[in-house]
N, C-alpha and C positions, 0 to 999 in steps of 0.2 A: 529647432523643434519646435510646434506653435505654442504657443502662452494658452494654458487648462484652465479654464473658467474652476472657479471654487466652491464645492460644494461639500454642504454638514454632511454628515450620516445620513438621515432622515431623505432629506431630496436626493440622495444614490441610489438610496434602497427605490424611491420611487422613478425614478432613473431607469435604473436597470430592469425593474418593472414594465417598463413603458417599451423600452427595446427587446426584451423579450418576448413581450407578443406582438409587438411589429413585422418581426423577424422571423416566426416562429421554432423560436428557440428556448433549447432547453439548457440549464446548470445544473451539472456534476460537481460535487466538494467529499474531498474524503474527507471520513473524521480527524485529520489530522490537521486543518485547517482553522483559520482563526476562526473563535466563533461565531463574528458577525457573516462571515462567508456562509459559514454551516448553516447560516438561518435563513440568509436569503436563495438557496438549494432548493432547487425539486427534487432530488434525491442527494442523499446523505450515505454515504457506507465505505466498503473496501473499495477500489479501486477495479478489480475485473466485474463484479456484483453491478457496480457501478455505469460500467460500458453496457451488460448484457441489459440492464433499464434504458440504458438510452438506445438502444438498437432499434427496442419495442416499441418505441415511439412515432409519432409521424413528424419529428421535429426537423426543419429544415437543416438547423444548426447545433450542435453540442459544442458548450462552454466547460472543460473541465477545469474545475480550479480542485489546482492536483500539483505532479509532478509530470515533466516530460514522458517517463514510459507509461503512464496512465494516458494522459491522452493519445499516444501511439496506439497502445491498445481500443482506445476507442475507435480509431479510424478504421484499423483492422477489421473490426465486426459490423463496424458501417462506413464502409468506401464512396457509398452516392452521399454522404449530410458532407457538411464542412464541419472542421473542429478544430475549437480554437481552445488556445493557452495560452490564458493571462500575462503570464510572466516566462519569457521561453530559458530565461535564468536557470528556472525552476527546475535543477536537475536530481538527481537520487544521487547518493553516496553509495550506495548498494548496485545500483542497475551499473554505476560507472567503473564501480571495482570489478566487471568482467564483461571488456571492452569484445565486439563480435569477432576482430582479425585474431584478438590474440585467443582469444575461445578457438578459433577454427583451428589455430595451429596445435591448441594441446589436445585437441579430438582426435589429429592423427596419430597420437598415442593412446589412444582407446579405440580403433576401426569398428570392435567388434559389441559396442555397450550400448544399449539404451539411453539419450539423451532425457533426463528428467530435467527440465528448467522451472523455477520459480517465477511465478507472471511477474514478479520486479526487477523485470529483462531489457534490454532496447528492441527496436523491433530485430535487426542484425539479430541478437541471439535468440529469440525466439525462431527463427528462420532455420537455424540452426539444429534446433529442438525435434527432440520426437513427442515428446508430450509434455506440457505443462501443468501447473500446480498451483495451487496457492495455500497459501499459510494454514485454510482449514482442511483440505482435503491432501497435503503431501504426503500424510503418512496414510492414507488408505488407498492412492495411489502406486506407492513403493510396496505396499502389502501386496495388492492382486498380481504385481510383473512375478513372474514364475521365477524359485529359486536359485538355477541356472541361466537365468537370464543376470548378463555384469550390464551395472547401472555406471553410469557418470551424474552428480545432482549438482545442479551450479543454480546460483550463484553463493549462499550466501551457507558459509562452512558451520554457523550454528545453527540454521534450521536445518541442515545438512546431517552433525551430529548429534540434534535431537532424534532425528529420524531414524536415526543408526541405532540410536539406543532402544527406543521403542519398538521399532520391525528386528533388531538383532541381526541385522543388511550390513557386516561389520567390513564387507569386502568393496564397499560403494566407494566410490571415487568421488570427491567434494572438491568442485573448486574452491580456491582460496580468497571469498570474498566476505565484505561486513558491509552491515550498516551504523554509521558514523554514531546515529542514537542510540542502536542498541547496545553498543560496541561498549559506552561508556558509564554505565550503572555503575553505582557501587556496592557491591555486599554490605562492607560493613555498616553505610549507609541505611542502608535496607533489612539487617539485625539490629541499627538502635531503634528503625521506626516499628519493631517486632517486638521490642520489647518495653516498648511506648504503649502499644495498641497491640497487646496480647492478643487480643479476640478479633483481631481483623484479619482476613482471609489477604494473600498475598497473590496477583494476581499481575501473570507473565506473558510476555507474547515469546513464541519459541524462536525469535532472531537473538533473544538475548544469549549471554556467554551459559557456558553452562553451569557454572558455578551460583551463576544468578538464577537459573533454572531450579538449584535444587535447594534454596528457599522459597519456592512457590509452592502454594495451596492448589492451585489451577493455572494450567498453562494452557492458551489459546488465541487464535486470531483474534484484532478487536471485535467483530462480530461476536465473538466466542466468550468473551470479556464480558461486552454490553448482557448476552443473555444471560450471563453464569451471577454476576452483581443484581440484575434485574429479580433473578426466582431462588438468589438465597435467603437466608433467613436471618444473615448478617447485616448490621447498619453499618458498618464501617471497613473499608476495603485500601490495600497498600496499592495501589497500581504501579509496572512497570512496562512501561511503553510509553510513545510519543506524547505529550500532554494534554493535546487536541484535545484527546478522547473522550479529555474531563469537564468537558463542555457538554457531550451525548449524556456521560454517565448522570451528571446529574440534572439534564433535563427529561432523563427519563426514570430518576430517583429520587425527588427533591427532597424526601426528607432522610436522604443518605448520606454518608461522608464518606469522598476518595481523598487518599492522602496522595498525591505523586512522589515516586521515588525519584532521590535526587540523584544525580552525575556523580560521579569524581569530584571534579571541579566545578564548582555549583554556586554563583551570586543570588540565583533566583529561586531555590528552592524545587528548582522542576528543569522539564530534557525536553529540549523544542528541537524539530528540525529546521534547520535554516530556511531550506528549499520550499518547505510547505508555505510556512511564515510570509514567503516573497509575495504569496498573491492576496492581496486587498480588493475592497469595494470599487479603488479607483480602477485599481488596470482591469476588473472584468469590464464597468462601467466601459470602459475606454475600448476592450477587447469586442465586446457587443456592438459600440458604436463604431469601428470602422472596420469590422469584421478581419482582425488581425491581432498578432501572429497566427496563423491557418497552418497544420500541421498538414505536411502534404509528402507522400512513401513512395515511391519505387511501387507499381505494380505487381511486376515478378517475386518483388520479395515481400510486400504483403501478405499471397496467395502461401506463400512458403510458412512466414509467420501465423498465416489463418489457419494450418493445418495442426500444426502443432498444439494451439486452443482446440479448434474442433475433438482432434482426438482425445482430449480430457473430457468435457462436454458429453461428448459420444459414447466411451470406456472403447475406442479403437485402437489401444496402442499395443495392443497383447496380443 
């Protein structure tokens, strides 16, 4: 491994900007990444929305500051662009909980079911899927599927069970996967925070357990939580999702207070995704400089995966 020069944060930001302009690159950052990573991005947001924005640019290179399935999704929608992932170890516990070969075997027991899969899945799982969904549109997509049509939903059991409770589709088969971050929130600690801040709405992501969602005043995707906080008259909120969103919440609402809900075992009082936090300014700089690690997909697999995303975007799944 070559000796790397030492950069202070200001120099790194300048170098990243220079390389981005030189190589006609666009930088995407998910809401759960480090604050300094979000600050240097061209676009911040949820994973699919970011991939859609990147596809609409004339950039030659997409650098995705996020986790592996997100960079795969960007490549699915932008096959002619080079897609970089700053740290190849940045996986996703939710996506990893649904391995494509195991899911394929599982589906053999449900041959007449429509397969709906959360975008938080690998390209292999998307290729086995009829229609993708996001946390923002999952309920709407399931509601649009005729009642006489059987459904398999993957991979998040918490999101799947939330969809069941809202739509009444109790017969929907749900894969048993979960996100380690949203699994670990403490109901008891959230209730204690509610006592300390009785006027603070609890904002929760639908990937949380049912017991956690029952404490919430509002349930929604990260983008929906941001919108709710910006439009609500409340000045204090308890936030039950990955702590990276706090940076964007504070940036958009500087006069409001946001209190992170802690996990069951916590030393810092917040709940971090270990994979999202792997992405640093140094890794972004090196990825742009060396144009690697690059995300490369088998074209046949990519096309099959793209179909499930296009079915969602076009509404052609029923």
